[in-house]
ZANU-568139 format. One record per residue (C-alpha): x, y, z. Coordinates in steps of 0.1 Angstrom, whole numbers, padded with zeros to 4 digits, always signed. Example, Ala and Ser with C-alpha at 12.3 -4.5 7.8 and 13.67 -1.06 7.14 Angstrom:
BEGIN
+0123-0045+0078 +0137-0011+0071 
//
This chain:
BEGIN
+0346+0219-0382 +0375+0199-0377 +0398+0184-0400 +0401+0151-0398 +0440+0149-0405 +0443+0170-0370 +0432+0140-0344 +0457+0157-0317 +0432+0187-0315 +0399+0163-0309 +0423+0153-0281 +0434+0183-0270 +0395+0197-0274 +0383+0169-0253 +0409+0172-0222 +0398+0210-0224 +0357+0199-0223 +0360+0171-0201 +0361+0190-0166 +0333+0210-0177 +0312+0180-0188 +0321+0162-0152 +0308+0191-0137 +0276+0190-0158 +0271+0160-0149 +0278+0154-0114 +0256+0186-0109 +0224+0165-0126 +0234+0134-0107 +0230+0154-0072 +0194+0166-0088 +0179+0134-0097 +0157+0128-0067 +0136+0162-0071 +0120+0177-0038 +0094+0190-0058 +0070+0190-0084 +0052+0224-0095 +0043+0233-0059 +0037+0197-0047 +0065+0185-0021 +0080+0155-0031 +0094+0133+0001 +0099+0095+0014 +0078+0074+0002 +0073+0091-0032 +0098+0099-0057 +0089+0111-0092 +0122+0097-0104 +0138+0063-0109 +0156+0048-0077 +0137+0073-0056 +0118+0069-0026 +0102+0037-0017 +0100+0009-0047 +0062+0005-0032 +0054+0032-0049 +0076+0030-0082 +0061+0044-0112 +0032+0057-0095 +0035+0093-0096 +0047+0114-0126 +0058+0149-0128 +0051+0160-0164 +0068+0183-0184 +0050+0212-0176 +0054+0204-0139 +0021+0189-0129 +0022+0160-0107 -0002+0130-0115 -0012+0098-0094 -0013+0065-0120 -0039+0044-0118 -0053+0015-0135 -0083+0035-0151 -0060+0066-0163 -0037+0093-0146 -0053+0119-0124 -0037+0153-0116 -0022+0156-0081 -0038+0186-0059 -0020+0179-0032 -0003+0154-0006 -0001+0156+0031 +0030+0135+0051 +0014+0144+0083 -0016+0130+0077 -0009+0106+0051 -0031+0110+0021 -0033+0130-0011 -0057+0145-0031 -0067+0146-0065 -0087+0155-0087 -0110+0142-0118 -0116+0162-0150 -0138+0139-0161 -0163+0137-0134 -0197+0161-0131 -0187+0193-0118 -0209+0227-0113 -0207+0237-0146 -0221+0207-0163 -0255+0211-0147 -0277+0190-0159 -0256+0175-0191 -0243+0144-0175 -0211+0136-0194 -0198+0103-0195 -0176+0094-0170 -0152+0068-0161 -0152+0052-0131 -0122+0054-0109 -0101+0032-0096 -0069+0020-0078 -0041-0009-0080 -0051-0032-0050 -0016-0043-0049 -0004-0010-0038 -0004+0009-0004 -0030+0029-0015 -0068+0028-0003 -0096+0054-0008 -0106+0074+0020 -0136+0065+0042 -0138+0102+0042 -0149+0103+0004 -0186+0107-0005 -0199+0096-0037 -0231+0113-0058 -0244+0095-0089 -0265+0115-0108 -0298+0108-0132 -0297+0069-0122 -0321+0042-0133 -0348+0034-0106 -0352+0000-0123 -0316-0012-0115 -0303+0008-0082 -0326+0008-0053 -0330+0051-0047 -0346+0061-0014 -0343+0082+0011 -0315+0064+0038 -0329+0065+0074 -0366+0055+0058 -0354+0028+0043 -0329+0014+0066 -0360+0013+0091 -0380-0006+0065 -0350-0029+0051 -0323-0034+0077 -0307-0055+0064 -0310-0039+0030 -0293-0008+0043 -0258-0009+0029 -0272-0010-0001 -0292+0018-0010 -0282+0050-0029 -0298+0082-0004 -0319+0103-0019 -0322+0127+0010 -0281+0131+0017 -0274+0163+0027 -0248+0168-0004 -0273+0162-0023 -0298+0184-0008 -0266+0215-0007 -0242+0211-0038 -0210+0217-0034 -0201+0256-0048 -0235+0253-0065 -0261+0246-0045 -0289+0250-0076 -0271+0231-0103 -0296+0207-0105 -0325+0216-0123 -0336+0183-0134 -0324+0148-0131 -0321+0129-0096 -0292+0129-0070 -0280+0102-0044 -0255+0094-0025 -0238+0063-0020 -0201+0048-0007 -0191+0018-0027 -0169-0006-0009 -0149-0012-0038 -0136-0006-0075 -0164-0031-0084 -0194-0021-0070 -0184+0015-0083 -0184+0006-0116 -0216-0017-0114 -0235+0010-0099 -0224+0040-0124 -0233+0016-0153 -0271+0025-0146 -0260+0059-0135 -0256+0092-0158 -0228+0105-0142 -0209+0105-0107 -0185+0128-0086 -0162+0123-0054 -0166+0146-0025 -0140+0147+0004 -0147+0163+0040 -0112+0184+0044 -0103+0190+0076 -0103+0225+0093 -0079+0212+0121 -0101+0230+0148 -0120+0216+0175 -0146+0204+0187 -0175+0205+0161 -0180+0216+0122 -0142+0209+0121 -0151+0197+0082 -0160+0210+0052 -0170+0191+0020 -0147+0198-0014 -0150+0183-0049 -0122+0156-0051 -0107+0122-0045 -0088+0120-0013 -0067+0088-0012 -0048+0070+0014 -0012+0060+0017 +0009+0039+0044 +0045+0053+0047 +0066+0024+0048 +0090+0029+0077 +0128+0011+0085 +0152+0018+0104 +0177+0019+0075 +0158+0046+0067 +0156+0063+0092 +0195+0060+0098 +0200+0075+0062 +0176+0108+0070 +0197+0113+0103 +0214+0147+0097 +0241+0131+0124 +0244+0102+0101 +0250+0123+0071 +0213+0136+0059 +0212+0113+0029 +0177+0104+0010 +0163+0072+0008 +0159+0054-0021 +0165+0020-0039 +0181-0001-0064 +0163-0004-0093 +0175-0036-0103 +0169-0056-0077 +0153-0029-0052 +0167-0035-0024 +0174-0004+0000 +0199+0025-0007 +0205+0055+0011 +0216+0081-0020 +0246+0104-0007 +0266+0134-0019 +0296+0112-0029 +0272+0081-0038 +0250+0056-0028 +0255+0036+0006 +0236+0004+0016 +0231+0017+0050 +0238+0057+0056 +0262+0084+0040 +0285+0085+0069 +0295+0046+0074 +0324+0036+0058 +0319+0000+0062 +0287+0005+0037 +0289-0005+0002 +0292+0023-0021 +0288+0032-0058 +0305+0066-0070 +0300+0089-0078 +0259+0081-0090 +0233+0091-0071 +0213+0065-0078 +0220+0030-0091 +0208+0024-0132 +0217+0060-0140 +0248+0072-0160 +0275+0085-0132 +0303+0110-0144 +0333+0084-0143 +0313+0063-0170 +0307+0095-0187 +0348+0107-0189 +0356+0073-0195 +0331+0071-0224 +0346+0103-0243 +0377+0087-0237 +0374+0061-0255 +0357+0076-0282 +0387+0099-0282 +0415+0073-0284 +0398+0048-0307 +0395+0083-0332 +0432+0089-0329 +0438+0053-0337 +0416+0053-0367 +0428+0084-0381 +0468+0072-0375 +0464+0040-0399 +0448+0061-0425 +0477+0088-0418 +0503+0085-0447 +0538+0080-0435 +0559+0111-0439 +0593+0097-0425 +0593+0125-0397 +0588+0157-0421 +0564+0183-0407 +0540+0193-0437 +0506+0211-0432 +0486+0179-0431 +0503+0162-0398 +0515+0191-0379 +0507+0195-0342 +0491+0232-0348 
//
């Protein structure tokens, strides 16, 4: 415990510790834009830290304390299984959906939805299977036969003869009772409407094996969500190794573009000396090393003034109460 009557010791300790505090804050600032969450790589246009990536996807991806990447949507938060940047899409799982272990135990399921204002969209490579639907409210027919008889209503039928219903992924014999049909909803609203009249549902996406020609896809449980990668000249300049190899980000207040560099933020690219910079913070709005240093020095000066104001007048006599050491 430091004696309040020794203010010089306080200043001395702050002076000694300040360089180490600056190093810690600067090291933290250089790691603000994490490049991964768990085993999933995070790169533009995404970011799990404020001010990183594109503002179009701000606060949509969340990295939990346990290292689980999650997608935030109006219907909840969902674990992300994988992200592909070459074929832009991400794969998520919904633990509430039907799975093989459920069998005929159809648990209540909440319909998955996306925010239509984002640059996300449900992939056409998804198939939706609905279980134990009401025949009074849902048109359940073998699709080829139904389309031959009612071509104008072909899109409204839930196909009971679909391949996936006859060959459930990973567990073809899981359903002993109940019914199954396949239907592709055109939007979140139609998904919610049909689910009102069914016990449960699940989603299967067709995973590409990257081979040609035929049979280059296999079904897997999950939801594929396609996304756009906003390409701008400034972001390409920022990422260019010859121009400093920065990280594309944005100002958290204005959402204007920022190139995040080792020595601060630039409005163009890291090696552009004419571009405006803020130093040494990596992301606008974050606590900088300079601000931390100023805070500590300010506290030290305030504390010294406060103690001196209360110190007794000794007329220069060195006593145990006011001596330096």
